[in-house]
PDB file of N, CA, C and O in Angstrom:
ATOM      1  N   MET A   1     -32.129 102.067 169.780  1.00  0.00           N
ATOM      2  CA  MET A   1     -31.089 101.287 169.142  1.00  0.00           C
ATOM      3  C   MET A   1     -29.778 101.529 169.878  1.00  0.00           C
ATOM      4  O   MET A   1     -29.523 102.618 170.391  1.00  0.00           O
ATOM      5  N   HIS A   2     -28.961 100.496 169.917  1.00  0.00           N
ATOM      6  CA  HIS A   2     -27.719 100.529 170.661  1.00  0.00           C
ATOM      7  C   HIS A   2     -26.559 100.193 169.730  1.00  0.00           C
ATOM      8  O   HIS A   2     -26.644  99.274 168.914  1.00  0.00           O
ATOM      9  N   TYR A   3     -25.486 100.947 169.865  1.00  0.00           N
ATOM     10  CA  TYR A   3     -24.340 100.775 168.978  1.00  0.00           C
ATOM     11  C   TYR A   3     -23.045 100.752 169.771  1.00  0.00           C
ATOM     12  O   TYR A   3     -22.957 101.282 170.878  1.00  0.00           O
ATOM     13  N   VAL A   4     -22.042 100.122 169.168  1.00  0.00           N
ATOM     14  CA  VAL A   4     -20.695 100.148 169.733  1.00  0.00           C
ATOM     15  C   VAL A   4     -19.754 100.577 168.622  1.00  0.00           C
ATOM     16  O   VAL A   4     -19.803 100.058 167.507  1.00  0.00           O
ATOM     17  N   LEU A   5     -18.895 101.535 168.948  1.00  0.00           N
ATOM     18  CA  LEU A   5     -17.857 102.010 168.042  1.00  0.00           C
ATOM     19  C   LEU A   5     -16.530 101.570 168.620  1.00  0.00           C
ATOM     20  O   LEU A   5     -16.191 101.930 169.748  1.00  0.00           O
ATOM     21  N   ILE A   6     -15.771 100.789 167.854  1.00  0.00           N
ATOM     22  CA  ILE A   6     -14.467 100.310 168.301  1.00  0.00           C
ATOM     23  C   ILE A   6     -13.427 100.798 167.306  1.00  0.00           C
ATOM     24  O   ILE A   6     -13.573 100.615 166.098  1.00  0.00           O
ATOM     25  N   ILE A   7     -12.389 101.414 167.820  1.00  0.00           N
ATOM     26  CA  ILE A   7     -11.277 101.878 166.994  1.00  0.00           C
ATOM     27  C   ILE A   7     -10.022 101.202 167.513  1.00  0.00           C
ATOM     28  O   ILE A   7      -9.695 101.302 168.696  1.00  0.00           O
ATOM     29  N   HIS A   8      -9.321 100.513 166.624  1.00  0.00           N
ATOM     30  CA  HIS A   8      -8.102  99.828 167.055  1.00  0.00           C
ATOM     31  C   HIS A   8      -7.153  99.596 165.891  1.00  0.00           C
ATOM     32  O   HIS A   8      -7.554  99.546 164.728  1.00  0.00           O
ATOM     33  N   ALA A   9      -5.885  99.456 166.240  1.00  0.00           N
ATOM     34  CA  ALA A   9      -4.867  99.068 165.265  1.00  0.00           C
ATOM     35  C   ALA A   9      -4.733  97.552 165.310  1.00  0.00           C
ATOM     36  O   ALA A   9      -4.903  96.933 166.360  1.00  0.00           O
ATOM     37  N   VAL A  10      -4.428  96.968 164.169  1.00  0.00           N
ATOM     38  CA  VAL A  10      -4.168  95.529 164.090  1.00  0.00           C
ATOM     39  C   VAL A  10      -2.798  95.321 163.452  1.00  0.00           C
ATOM     40  O   VAL A  10      -2.331  96.142 162.662  1.00  0.00           O
ATOM     41  N   GLU A  11      -2.172  94.214 163.810  1.00  0.00           N
ATOM     42  CA  GLU A  11      -0.854  93.922 163.238  1.00  0.00           C
ATOM     43  C   GLU A  11      -0.942  93.657 161.740  1.00  0.00           C
ATOM     44  O   GLU A  11      -0.094  94.112 160.972  1.00  0.00           O
ATOM     45  N   ASP A  12      -1.970  92.919 161.328  1.00  0.00           N
ATOM     46  CA  ASP A  12      -2.123  92.510 159.934  1.00  0.00           C
ATOM     47  C   ASP A  12      -3.613  92.369 159.655  1.00  0.00           C
ATOM     48  O   ASP A  12      -4.271  91.491 160.213  1.00  0.00           O
ATOM     49  N   TYR A  13      -4.151  93.238 158.789  1.00  0.00           N
ATOM     50  CA  TYR A  13      -5.593  93.232 158.538  1.00  0.00           C
ATOM     51  C   TYR A  13      -6.104  91.869 158.079  1.00  0.00           C
ATOM     52  O   TYR A  13      -7.125  91.401 158.583  1.00  0.00           O
ATOM     53  N   ALA A  14      -5.429  91.233 157.151  1.00  0.00           N
ATOM     54  CA  ALA A  14      -5.907  89.951 156.618  1.00  0.00           C
ATOM     55  C   ALA A  14      -6.001  88.902 157.718  1.00  0.00           C
ATOM     56  O   ALA A  14      -6.977  88.153 157.769  1.00  0.00           O
ATOM     57  N   ALA A  15      -5.012  88.834 158.596  1.00  0.00           N
ATOM     58  CA  ALA A  15      -5.039  87.876 159.708  1.00  0.00           C
ATOM     59  C   ALA A  15      -6.155  88.232 160.686  1.00  0.00           C
ATOM     60  O   ALA A  15      -6.873  87.352 161.161  1.00  0.00           O
ATOM     61  N   TRP A  16      -6.299  89.525 160.987  1.00  0.00           N
ATOM     62  CA  TRP A  16      -7.362  89.966 161.889  1.00  0.00           C
ATOM     63  C   TRP A  16      -8.732  89.635 161.308  1.00  0.00           C
ATOM     64  O   TRP A  16      -9.622  89.189 162.032  1.00  0.00           O
ATOM     65  N   LYS A  17      -8.904  89.848 160.017  1.00  0.00           N
ATOM     66  CA  LYS A  17     -10.210  89.622 159.376  1.00  0.00           C
ATOM     67  C   LYS A  17     -10.621  88.157 159.455  1.00  0.00           C
ATOM     68  O   LYS A  17     -11.803  87.857 159.617  1.00  0.00           O
ATOM     69  N   GLN A  18      -9.670  87.251 159.344  1.00  0.00           N
ATOM     70  CA  GLN A  18      -9.991  85.822 159.485  1.00  0.00           C
ATOM     71  C   GLN A  18     -10.549  85.543 160.873  1.00  0.00           C
ATOM     72  O   GLN A  18     -11.541  84.827 161.009  1.00  0.00           O
ATOM     73  N   VAL A  19      -9.927  86.095 161.895  1.00  0.00           N
ATOM     74  CA  VAL A  19     -10.404  85.893 163.266  1.00  0.00           C
ATOM     75  C   VAL A  19     -11.767  86.552 163.436  1.00  0.00           C
ATOM     76  O   VAL A  19     -12.665  85.966 164.040  1.00  0.00           O
ATOM     77  N   PHE A  20     -11.930  87.762 162.910  1.00  0.00           N
ATOM     78  CA  PHE A  20     -13.206  88.482 162.998  1.00  0.00           C
ATOM     79  C   PHE A  20     -14.327  87.663 162.354  1.00  0.00           C
ATOM     80  O   PHE A  20     -15.387  87.478 162.950  1.00  0.00           O
ATOM     81  N   ASP A  21     -14.090  87.179 161.148  1.00  0.00           N
ATOM     82  CA  ASP A  21     -15.106  86.371 160.464  1.00  0.00           C
ATOM     83  C   ASP A  21     -15.396  85.078 161.212  1.00  0.00           C
ATOM     84  O   ASP A  21     -16.542  84.633 161.269  1.00  0.00           O
ATOM     85  N   GLY A  22     -14.363  84.479 161.784  1.00  0.00           N
ATOM     86  CA  GLY A  22     -14.542  83.243 162.534  1.00  0.00           C
ATOM     87  C   GLY A  22     -15.348  83.413 163.805  1.00  0.00           C
ATOM     88  O   GLY A  22     -15.886  82.442 164.336  1.00  0.00           O
ATOM     89  N   ALA A  23     -15.438  84.644 164.299  1.00  0.00           N
ATOM     90  CA  ALA A  23     -16.189  84.923 165.522  1.00  0.00           C
ATOM     91  C   ALA A  23     -17.620  85.383 165.244  1.00  0.00           C
ATOM     92  O   ALA A  23     -18.314  85.813 166.165  1.00  0.00           O
ATOM     93  N   ALA A  24     -18.069  85.301 164.003  1.00  0.00           N
ATOM     94  CA  ALA A  24     -19.407  85.795 163.645  1.00  0.00           C
ATOM     95  C   ALA A  24     -20.507  85.131 164.474  1.00  0.00           C
ATOM     96  O   ALA A  24     -21.417  85.812 164.948  1.00  0.00           O
ATOM     97  N   ALA A  25     -20.437  83.843 164.651  1.00  0.00           N
ATOM     98  CA  ALA A  25     -21.487  83.131 165.387  1.00  0.00           C
ATOM     99  C   ALA A  25     -21.533  83.562 166.849  1.00  0.00           C
ATOM    100  O   ALA A  25     -22.617  83.736 167.407  1.00  0.00           O
ATOM    101  N   ILE A  26     -20.371  83.735 167.474  1.00  0.00           N
ATOM    102  CA  ILE A  26     -20.401  84.144 168.884  1.00  0.00           C
ATOM    103  C   ILE A  26     -20.815  85.607 169.022  1.00  0.00           C
ATOM    104  O   ILE A  26     -21.422  85.982 170.024  1.00  0.00           O
ATOM    105  N   ARG A  27     -20.495  86.434 168.032  1.00  0.00           N
ATOM    106  CA  ARG A  27     -20.951  87.825 168.066  1.00  0.00           C
ATOM    107  C   ARG A  27     -22.484  87.879 167.962  1.00  0.00           C
ATOM    108  O   ARG A  27     -23.142  88.617 168.695  1.00  0.00           O
ATOM    109  N   LYS A  28     -23.028  87.093 167.050  1.00  0.00           N
ATOM    110  CA  LYS A  28     -24.484  87.058 166.861  1.00  0.00           C
ATOM    111  C   LYS A  28     -25.183  86.551 168.119  1.00  0.00           C
ATOM    112  O   LYS A  28     -26.168  87.139 168.564  1.00  0.00           O
ATOM    113  N   THR A  29     -24.677  85.465 168.688  1.00  0.00           N
ATOM    114  CA  THR A  29     -25.255  84.902 169.907  1.00  0.00           C
ATOM    115  C   THR A  29     -25.203  85.908 171.056  1.00  0.00           C
ATOM    116  O   THR A  29     -26.111  85.952 171.886  1.00  0.00           O
ATOM    117  N   ALA A  30     -24.148  86.710 171.105  1.00  0.00           N
ATOM    118  CA  ALA A  30     -23.982  87.704 172.172  1.00  0.00           C
ATOM    119  C   ALA A  30     -24.933  88.888 172.015  1.00  0.00           C
ATOM    120  O   ALA A  30     -25.194  89.599 172.985  1.00  0.00           O
ATOM    121  N   GLY A  31     -25.459  89.110 170.799  1.00  0.00           N
ATOM    122  CA  GLY A  31     -26.409  90.202 170.598  1.00  0.00           C
ATOM    123  C   GLY A  31     -26.069  91.192 169.508  1.00  0.00           C
ATOM    124  O   GLY A  31     -26.798  92.163 169.305  1.00  0.00           O
ATOM    125  N   GLU A  32     -24.956  90.962 168.789  1.00  0.00           N
ATOM    126  CA  GLU A  32     -24.641  91.862 167.674  1.00  0.00           C
ATOM    127  C   GLU A  32     -25.627  91.600 166.543  1.00  0.00           C
ATOM    128  O   GLU A  32     -25.844  90.450 166.161  1.00  0.00           O
ATOM    129  N   GLN A  33     -26.221  92.657 166.009  1.00  0.00           N
ATOM    130  CA  GLN A  33     -27.237  92.522 164.969  1.00  0.00           C
ATOM    131  C   GLN A  33     -26.724  92.880 163.585  1.00  0.00           C
ATOM    132  O   GLN A  33     -27.173  92.308 162.592  1.00  0.00           O
ATOM    133  N   SER A  34     -25.799  93.808 163.506  1.00  0.00           N
ATOM    134  CA  SER A  34     -25.210  94.190 162.226  1.00  0.00           C
ATOM    135  C   SER A  34     -23.903  94.913 162.507  1.00  0.00           C
ATOM    136  O   SER A  34     -23.637  95.316 163.639  1.00  0.00           O
ATOM    137  N   TYR A  35     -23.086  95.073 161.466  1.00  0.00           N
ATOM    138  CA  TYR A  35     -21.809  95.759 161.649  1.00  0.00           C
ATOM    139  C   TYR A  35     -21.367  96.411 160.354  1.00  0.00           C
ATOM    140  O   TYR A  35     -21.824  96.067 159.264  1.00  0.00           O
ATOM    141  N   ILE A  36     -20.467  97.358 160.511  1.00  0.00           N
ATOM    142  CA  ILE A  36     -19.777  98.001 159.401  1.00  0.00           C
ATOM    143  C   ILE A  36     -18.302  98.028 159.778  1.00  0.00           C
ATOM    144  O   ILE A  36     -17.956  98.390 160.903  1.00  0.00           O
ATOM    145  N   LEU A  37     -17.433  97.650 158.851  1.00  0.00           N
ATOM    146  CA  LEU A  37     -15.996  97.770 159.057  1.00  0.00           C
ATOM    147  C   LEU A  37     -15.486  98.910 158.192  1.00  0.00           C
ATOM    148  O   LEU A  37     -15.831  99.015 157.015  1.00  0.00           O
ATOM    149  N   LEU A  38     -14.667  99.757 158.785  1.00  0.00           N
ATOM    150  CA  LEU A  38     -14.064 100.883 158.085  1.00  0.00           C
ATOM    151  C   LEU A  38     -12.566 100.837 158.326  1.00  0.00           C
ATOM    152  O   LEU A  38     -12.090 100.283 159.317  1.00  0.00           O
ATOM    153  N   ARG A  39     -11.838 101.433 157.396  1.00  0.00           N
ATOM    154  CA  ARG A  39     -10.382 101.453 157.515  1.00  0.00           C
ATOM    155  C   ARG A  39      -9.899 102.873 157.274  1.00  0.00           C
ATOM    156  O   ARG A  39     -10.430 103.593 156.428  1.00  0.00           O
ATOM    157  N   ASP A  40      -8.887 103.260 158.028  1.00  0.00           N
ATOM    158  CA  ASP A  40      -8.281 104.572 157.847  1.00  0.00           C
ATOM    159  C   ASP A  40      -7.717 104.671 156.432  1.00  0.00           C
ATOM    160  O   ASP A  40      -7.126 103.710 155.939  1.00  0.00           O
ATOM    161  N   ASP A  41      -7.888 105.802 155.779  1.00  0.00           N
ATOM    162  CA  ASP A  41      -7.435 105.934 154.388  1.00  0.00           C
ATOM    163  C   ASP A  41      -5.917 106.014 154.255  1.00  0.00           C
ATOM    164  O   ASP A  41      -5.388 105.875 153.152  1.00  0.00           O
ATOM    165  N   LYS A  42      -5.215 106.234 155.355  1.00  0.00           N
ATOM    166  CA  LYS A  42      -3.752 106.315 155.297  1.00  0.00           C
ATOM    167  C   LYS A  42      -3.053 105.134 155.970  1.00  0.00           C
ATOM    168  O   LYS A  42      -1.856 104.927 155.769  1.00  0.00           O
ATOM    169  N   ASP A  43      -3.783 104.370 156.758  1.00  0.00           N
ATOM    170  CA  ASP A  43      -3.204 103.239 157.486  1.00  0.00           C
ATOM    171  C   ASP A  43      -4.152 102.051 157.390  1.00  0.00           C
ATOM    172  O   ASP A  43      -5.180 102.016 158.067  1.00  0.00           O
ATOM    173  N   ALA A  44      -3.815 101.091 156.561  1.00  0.00           N
ATOM    174  CA  ALA A  44      -4.679  99.935 156.301  1.00  0.00           C
ATOM    175  C   ALA A  44      -4.883  99.053 157.528  1.00  0.00           C
ATOM    176  O   ALA A  44      -5.782  98.212 157.537  1.00  0.00           O
ATOM    177  N   ASN A  45      -4.072  99.229 158.551  1.00  0.00           N
ATOM    178  CA  ASN A  45      -4.217  98.424 159.763  1.00  0.00           C
ATOM    179  C   ASN A  45      -4.885  99.176 160.913  1.00  0.00           C
ATOM    180  O   ASN A  45      -4.886  98.697 162.047  1.00  0.00           O
ATOM    181  N   GLU A  46      -5.451 100.342 160.630  1.00  0.00           N
ATOM    182  CA  GLU A  46      -6.245 101.092 161.607  1.00  0.00           C
ATOM    183  C   GLU A  46      -7.713 100.853 161.257  1.00  0.00           C
ATOM    184  O   GLU A  46      -8.203 101.335 160.236  1.00  0.00           O
ATOM    185  N   ILE A  47      -8.404 100.108 162.110  1.00  0.00           N
ATOM    186  CA  ILE A  47      -9.740  99.607 161.802  1.00  0.00           C
ATOM    187  C   ILE A  47     -10.783 100.240 162.718  1.00  0.00           C
ATOM    188  O   ILE A  47     -10.539 100.468 163.903  1.00  0.00           O
ATOM    189  N   VAL A  48     -11.945 100.515 162.142  1.00  0.00           N
ATOM    190  CA  VAL A  48     -13.110 100.951 162.893  1.00  0.00           C
ATOM    191  C   VAL A  48     -14.191  99.900 162.691  1.00  0.00           C
ATOM    192  O   VAL A  48     -14.543  99.560 161.561  1.00  0.00           O
ATOM    193  N   HIS A  49     -14.710  99.392 163.800  1.00  0.00           N
ATOM    194  CA  HIS A  49     -15.798  98.407 163.790  1.00  0.00           C
ATOM    195  C   HIS A  49     -16.992  99.094 164.442  1.00  0.00           C
ATOM    196  O   HIS A  49     -16.965  99.404 165.633  1.00  0.00           O
ATOM    197  N   PHE A  50     -18.038  99.329 163.655  1.00  0.00           N
ATOM    198  CA  PHE A  50     -19.254  99.986 164.134  1.00  0.00           C
ATOM    199  C   PHE A  50     -20.366  98.956 164.075  1.00  0.00           C
ATOM    200  O   PHE A  50     -20.667  98.431 163.003  1.00  0.00           O
ATOM    201  N   SER A  51     -20.985  98.660 165.218  1.00  0.00           N
ATOM    202  CA  SER A  51     -21.973  97.577 165.229  1.00  0.00           C
ATOM    203  C   SER A  51     -23.233  97.954 166.002  1.00  0.00           C
ATOM    204  O   SER A  51     -23.203  98.759 166.933  1.00  0.00           O
ATOM    205  N   LYS A  52     -24.331  97.347 165.585  1.00  0.00           N
ATOM    206  CA  LYS A  52     -25.631  97.520 166.233  1.00  0.00           C
ATOM    207  C   LYS A  52     -25.856  96.315 167.148  1.00  0.00           C
ATOM    208  O   LYS A  52     -25.585  95.174 166.773  1.00  0.00           O
ATOM    209  N   TRP A  53     -26.357  96.593 168.357  1.00  0.00           N
ATOM    210  CA  TRP A  53     -26.550  95.548 169.364  1.00  0.00           C
ATOM    211  C   TRP A  53     -27.967  95.548 169.910  1.00  0.00           C
ATOM    212  O   TRP A  53     -28.667  96.560 169.862  1.00  0.00           O
ATOM    213  N   ASP A  54     -28.378  94.398 170.431  1.00  0.00           N
ATOM    214  CA  ASP A  54     -29.701  94.318 171.052  1.00  0.00           C
ATOM    215  C   ASP A  54     -29.749  95.067 172.383  1.00  0.00           C
ATOM    216  O   ASP A  54     -30.814  95.533 172.790  1.00  0.00           O
ATOM    217  N   SER A  55     -28.603  95.187 173.069  1.00  0.00           N
ATOM    218  CA  SER A  55     -28.527  95.984 174.295  1.00  0.00           C
ATOM    219  C   SER A  55     -27.064  96.346 174.566  1.00  0.00           C
ATOM    220  O   SER A  55     -26.150  95.623 174.169  1.00  0.00           O
ATOM    221  N   LEU A  56     -26.863  97.459 175.238  1.00  0.00           N
ATOM    222  CA  LEU A  56     -25.498  97.848 175.600  1.00  0.00           C
ATOM    223  C   LEU A  56     -24.941  96.937 176.690  1.00  0.00           C
ATOM    224  O   LEU A  56     -23.732  96.712 176.747  1.00  0.00           O
ATOM    225  N   ALA A  57     -25.796  96.418 177.541  1.00  0.00           N
ATOM    226  CA  ALA A  57     -25.336  95.479 178.572  1.00  0.00           C
ATOM    227  C   ALA A  57     -24.740  94.233 177.933  1.00  0.00           C
ATOM    228  O   ALA A  57     -23.697  93.749 178.371  1.00  0.00           O
ATOM    229  N   ASN A  58     -25.398  93.710 176.899  1.00  0.00           N
ATOM    230  CA  ASN A  58     -24.873  92.535 176.197  1.00  0.00           C
ATOM    231  C   ASN A  58     -23.571  92.865 175.477  1.00  0.00           C
ATOM    232  O   ASN A  58     -22.640  92.060 175.469  1.00  0.00           O
ATOM    233  N   ALA A  59     -23.507  94.035 174.881  1.00  0.00           N
ATOM    234  CA  ALA A  59     -22.287  94.436 174.176  1.00  0.00           C
ATOM    235  C   ALA A  59     -21.116  94.553 175.152  1.00  0.00           C
ATOM    236  O   ALA A  59     -20.026  94.049 174.881  1.00  0.00           O
ATOM    237  N   ARG A  60     -21.340  95.212 176.275  1.00  0.00           N
ATOM    238  CA  ARG A  60     -20.274  95.352 177.275  1.00  0.00           C
ATOM    239  C   ARG A  60     -19.822  93.993 177.800  1.00  0.00           C
ATOM    240  O   ARG A  60     -18.626  93.724 177.916  1.00  0.00           O
ATOM    241  N   ALA A  61     -20.785  93.152 178.112  1.00  0.00           N
ATOM    242  CA  ALA A  61     -20.448  91.821 178.628  1.00  0.00           C
ATOM    243  C   ALA A  61     -19.604  91.057 177.613  1.00  0.00           C
ATOM    244  O   ALA A  61     -18.648  90.376 177.984  1.00  0.00           O
ATOM    245  N   PHE A  62     -19.951  91.169 176.352  1.00  0.00           N
ATOM    246  CA  PHE A  62     -19.218  90.469 175.296  1.00  0.00           C
ATOM    247  C   PHE A  62     -17.814  91.034 175.124  1.00  0.00           C
ATOM    248  O   PHE A  62     -16.833  90.294 175.203  1.00  0.00           O
ATOM    249  N   PHE A  63     -17.710  92.335 174.889  1.00  0.00           N
ATOM    250  CA  PHE A  63     -16.418  92.929 174.581  1.00  0.00           C
ATOM    251  C   PHE A  63     -15.458  92.939 175.773  1.00  0.00           C
ATOM    252  O   PHE A  63     -14.242  92.971 175.587  1.00  0.00           O
ATOM    253  N   GLU A  64     -15.987  92.913 176.974  1.00  0.00           N
ATOM    254  CA  GLU A  64     -15.139  92.928 178.156  1.00  0.00           C
ATOM    255  C   GLU A  64     -14.882  91.539 178.730  1.00  0.00           C
ATOM    256  O   GLU A  64     -14.237  91.406 179.770  1.00  0.00           O
ATOM    257  N   SER A  65     -15.385  90.505 178.057  1.00  0.00           N
ATOM    258  CA  SER A  65     -15.199  89.133 178.543  1.00  0.00           C
ATOM    259  C   SER A  65     -13.759  88.670 178.344  1.00  0.00           C
ATOM    260  O   SER A  65     -13.056  89.144 177.452  1.00  0.00           O
ATOM    261  N   GLU A  66     -13.336  87.740 179.188  1.00  0.00           N
ATOM    262  CA  GLU A  66     -11.993  87.162 179.070  1.00  0.00           C
ATOM    263  C   GLU A  66     -11.818  86.476 177.713  1.00  0.00           C
ATOM    264  O   GLU A  66     -10.734  86.516 177.131  1.00  0.00           O
ATOM    265  N   GLU A  67     -12.878  85.850 177.213  1.00  0.00           N
ATOM    266  CA  GLU A  67     -12.818  85.187 175.908  1.00  0.00           C
ATOM    267  C   GLU A  67     -12.447  86.179 174.814  1.00  0.00           C
ATOM    268  O   GLU A  67     -11.611  85.882 173.960  1.00  0.00           O
ATOM    269  N   LEU A  68     -13.067  87.356 174.837  1.00  0.00           N
ATOM    270  CA  LEU A  68     -12.770  88.358 173.802  1.00  0.00           C
ATOM    271  C   LEU A  68     -11.405  88.986 173.984  1.00  0.00           C
ATOM    272  O   LEU A  68     -10.747  89.326 173.000  1.00  0.00           O
ATOM    273  N   VAL A  69     -10.970  89.145 175.208  1.00  0.00           N
ATOM    274  CA  VAL A  69      -9.618  89.654 175.443  1.00  0.00           C
ATOM    275  C   VAL A  69      -8.605  88.717 174.792  1.00  0.00           C
ATOM    276  O   VAL A  69      -7.656  89.171 174.152  1.00  0.00           O
ATOM    277  N   GLU A  70      -8.806  87.420 174.955  1.00  0.00           N
ATOM    278  CA  GLU A  70      -7.896  86.438 174.360  1.00  0.00           C
ATOM    279  C   GLU A  70      -8.011  86.416 172.831  1.00  0.00           C
ATOM    280  O   GLU A  70      -6.999  86.319 172.138  1.00  0.00           O
ATOM    281  N   ILE A  71      -9.221  86.506 172.311  1.00  0.00           N
ATOM    282  CA  ILE A  71      -9.411  86.539 170.850  1.00  0.00           C
ATOM    283  C   ILE A  71      -8.706  87.761 170.262  1.00  0.00           C
ATOM    284  O   ILE A  71      -8.030  87.652 169.238  1.00  0.00           O
ATOM    285  N   ARG A  72      -8.859  88.927 170.904  1.00  0.00           N
ATOM    286  CA  ARG A  72      -8.187  90.131 170.410  1.00  0.00           C
ATOM    287  C   ARG A  72      -6.673  89.967 170.433  1.00  0.00           C
ATOM    288  O   ARG A  72      -5.986  90.388 169.502  1.00  0.00           O
ATOM    289  N   ARG A  73      -6.159  89.361 171.484  1.00  0.00           N
ATOM    290  CA  ARG A  73      -4.710  89.143 171.576  1.00  0.00           C
ATOM    291  C   ARG A  73      -4.235  88.260 170.423  1.00  0.00           C
ATOM    292  O   ARG A  73      -3.235  88.567 169.775  1.00  0.00           O
ATOM    293  N   LYS A  74      -4.950  87.168 170.169  1.00  0.00           N
ATOM    294  CA  LYS A  74      -4.580  86.251 169.082  1.00  0.00           C
ATOM    295  C   LYS A  74      -4.714  86.918 167.714  1.00  0.00           C
ATOM    296  O   LYS A  74      -3.986  86.580 166.780  1.00  0.00           O
ATOM    297  N   ALA A  75      -5.640  87.859 167.599  1.00  0.00           N
ATOM    298  CA  ALA A  75      -5.882  88.534 166.319  1.00  0.00           C
ATOM    299  C   ALA A  75      -4.918  89.689 166.076  1.00  0.00           C
ATOM    300  O   ALA A  75      -4.942  90.290 165.002  1.00  0.00           O
ATOM    301  N   GLY A  76      -4.074  90.010 167.046  1.00  0.00           N
ATOM    302  CA  GLY A  76      -3.112  91.094 166.868  1.00  0.00           C
ATOM    303  C   GLY A  76      -3.695  92.477 167.021  1.00  0.00           C
ATOM    304  O   GLY A  76      -3.243  93.414 166.363  1.00  0.00           O
ATOM    305  N   VAL A  77      -4.699  92.625 167.884  1.00  0.00           N
ATOM    306  CA  VAL A  77      -5.334  93.919 168.122  1.00  0.00           C
ATOM    307  C   VAL A  77      -4.520  94.695 169.155  1.00  0.00           C
ATOM    308  O   VAL A  77      -4.105  94.151 170.178  1.00  0.00           O
ATOM    309  N   HIS A  78      -4.302  95.978 168.866  1.00  0.00           N
ATOM    310  CA  HIS A  78      -3.578  96.857 169.781  1.00  0.00           C
ATOM    311  C   HIS A  78      -4.482  97.970 170.287  1.00  0.00           C
ATOM    312  O   HIS A  78      -5.139  98.647 169.496  1.00  0.00           O
ATOM    313  N   ALA A  79      -4.518  98.159 171.589  1.00  0.00           N
ATOM    314  CA  ALA A  79      -5.153  99.292 172.264  1.00  0.00           C
ATOM    315  C   ALA A  79      -6.533  99.663 171.722  1.00  0.00           C
ATOM    316  O   ALA A  79      -6.713 100.768 171.210  1.00  0.00           O
ATOM    317  N   PRO A  80      -7.513  98.758 171.827  1.00  0.00           N
ATOM    318  CA  PRO A  80      -8.844  99.114 171.333  1.00  0.00           C
ATOM    319  C   PRO A  80      -9.518 100.167 172.203  1.00  0.00           C
ATOM    320  O   PRO A  80      -9.397 100.150 173.428  1.00  0.00           O
ATOM    321  N   ASP A  81     -10.225 101.074 171.556  1.00  0.00           N
ATOM    322  CA  ASP A  81     -11.075 102.050 172.236  1.00  0.00           C
ATOM    323  C   ASP A  81     -12.518 101.654 171.971  1.00  0.00           C
ATOM    324  O   ASP A  81     -12.918 101.503 170.816  1.00  0.00           O
ATOM    325  N   PHE A  82     -13.306 101.483 173.033  1.00  0.00           N
ATOM    326  CA  PHE A  82     -14.709 101.114 172.925  1.00  0.00           C
ATOM    327  C   PHE A  82     -15.563 102.308 173.310  1.00  0.00           C
ATOM    328  O   PHE A  82     -15.337 102.931 174.348  1.00  0.00           O
ATOM    329  N   ILE A  83     -16.539 102.627 172.480  1.00  0.00           N
ATOM    330  CA  ILE A  83     -17.492 103.685 172.776  1.00  0.00           C
ATOM    331  C   ILE A  83     -18.887 103.071 172.638  1.00  0.00           C
ATOM    332  O   ILE A  83     -19.263 102.605 171.563  1.00  0.00           O
ATOM    333  N   TYR A  84     -19.647 103.074 173.733  1.00  0.00           N
ATOM    334  CA  TYR A  84     -20.985 102.485 173.761  1.00  0.00           C
ATOM    335  C   TYR A  84     -21.987 103.615 173.563  1.00  0.00           C
ATOM    336  O   TYR A  84     -21.937 104.619 174.273  1.00  0.00           O
ATOM    337  N   LEU A  85     -22.900 103.459 172.600  1.00  0.00           N
ATOM    338  CA  LEU A  85     -23.758 104.552 172.158  1.00  0.00           C
ATOM    339  C   LEU A  85     -25.240 104.158 172.102  1.00  0.00           C
ATOM    340  O   LEU A  85     -25.583 103.039 171.720  1.00  0.00           O
ATOM    341  N   ASP A  86     -26.090 105.076 172.481  1.00  0.00           N
ATOM    342  CA  ASP A  86     -27.537 104.947 172.269  1.00  0.00           C
ATOM    343  C   ASP A  86     -27.934 105.911 171.160  1.00  0.00           C
ATOM    344  O   ASP A  86     -27.466 107.049 171.128  1.00  0.00           O
ATOM    345  N   CYS A  87     -28.779 105.471 170.267  1.00  0.00           N
ATOM    346  CA  CYS A  87     -29.206 106.283 169.132  1.00  0.00           C
ATOM    347  C   CYS A  87     -30.212 107.344 169.595  1.00  0.00           C
ATOM    348  O   CYS A  87     -31.188 107.043 170.282  1.00  0.00           O
ATOM    349  N   LEU A  88     -29.947 108.573 169.206  1.00  0.00           N
ATOM    350  CA  LEU A  88     -30.890 109.663 169.469  1.00  0.00           C
ATOM    351  C   LEU A  88     -31.805 109.906 168.270  1.00  0.00           C
ATOM    352  O   LEU A  88     -32.990 110.206 168.418  1.00  0.00           O
ATOM    353  N   GLU A  89     -31.225 109.767 167.093  1.00  0.00           N
ATOM    354  CA  GLU A  89     -31.983 110.062 165.873  1.00  0.00           C
ATOM    355  C   GLU A  89     -31.280 109.428 164.693  1.00  0.00           C
ATOM    356  O   GLU A  89     -30.056 109.301 164.679  1.00  0.00           O
ATOM    357  N   GLN A  90     -32.053 109.036 163.713  1.00  0.00           N
ATOM    358  CA  GLN A  90     -31.490 108.472 162.489  1.00  0.00           C
ATOM    359  C   GLN A  90     -32.256 109.050 161.317  1.00  0.00           C
ATOM    360  O   GLN A  90     -33.472 109.225 161.396  1.00  0.00           O
ATOM    361  N   GLY A  91     -31.563 109.347 160.235  1.00  0.00           N
ATOM    362  CA  GLY A  91     -32.225 109.912 159.073  1.00  0.00           C
ATOM    363  C   GLY A  91     -31.432 109.698 157.821  1.00  0.00           C
ATOM    364  O   GLY A  91     -30.313 109.186 157.860  1.00  0.00           O
ATOM    365  N   ALA A  92     -31.992 110.079 156.733  1.00  0.00           N
ATOM    366  CA  ALA A  92     -31.328 110.012 155.444  1.00  0.00           C
ATOM    367  C   ALA A  92     -31.623 111.305 154.696  1.00  0.00           C
ATOM    368  O   ALA A  92     -32.704 111.881 154.827  1.00  0.00           O
ATOM    369  N   LEU A  93     -30.650 111.754 153.910  1.00  0.00           N
ATOM    370  CA  LEU A  93     -30.837 112.981 153.133  1.00  0.00           C
ATOM    371  C   LEU A  93     -30.748 112.665 151.658  1.00  0.00           C
ATOM    372  O   LEU A  93     -30.878 113.563 150.826  1.00  0.00           O
TER     373      LEU A  93
END
């Protein structure tokens, strides 16, 4: 399993969320299979996007594309950090 962890600040969560939701179809087509959105408990505009992908190559191609750079700019995203991850183990307690 392949995952991407993105941590970034946004200018306005509600405005960013509209853009995020509007990009659902292109995210799915690119290979995103599921996602979780998290927010910092002290800063409502500090967002964590954790997503499962069909491959890390597809995730990198998507997130590093010129189209996504422009979408992030329009959505008010500041200084995103991308971490590309392969699953070693998964469990539940």
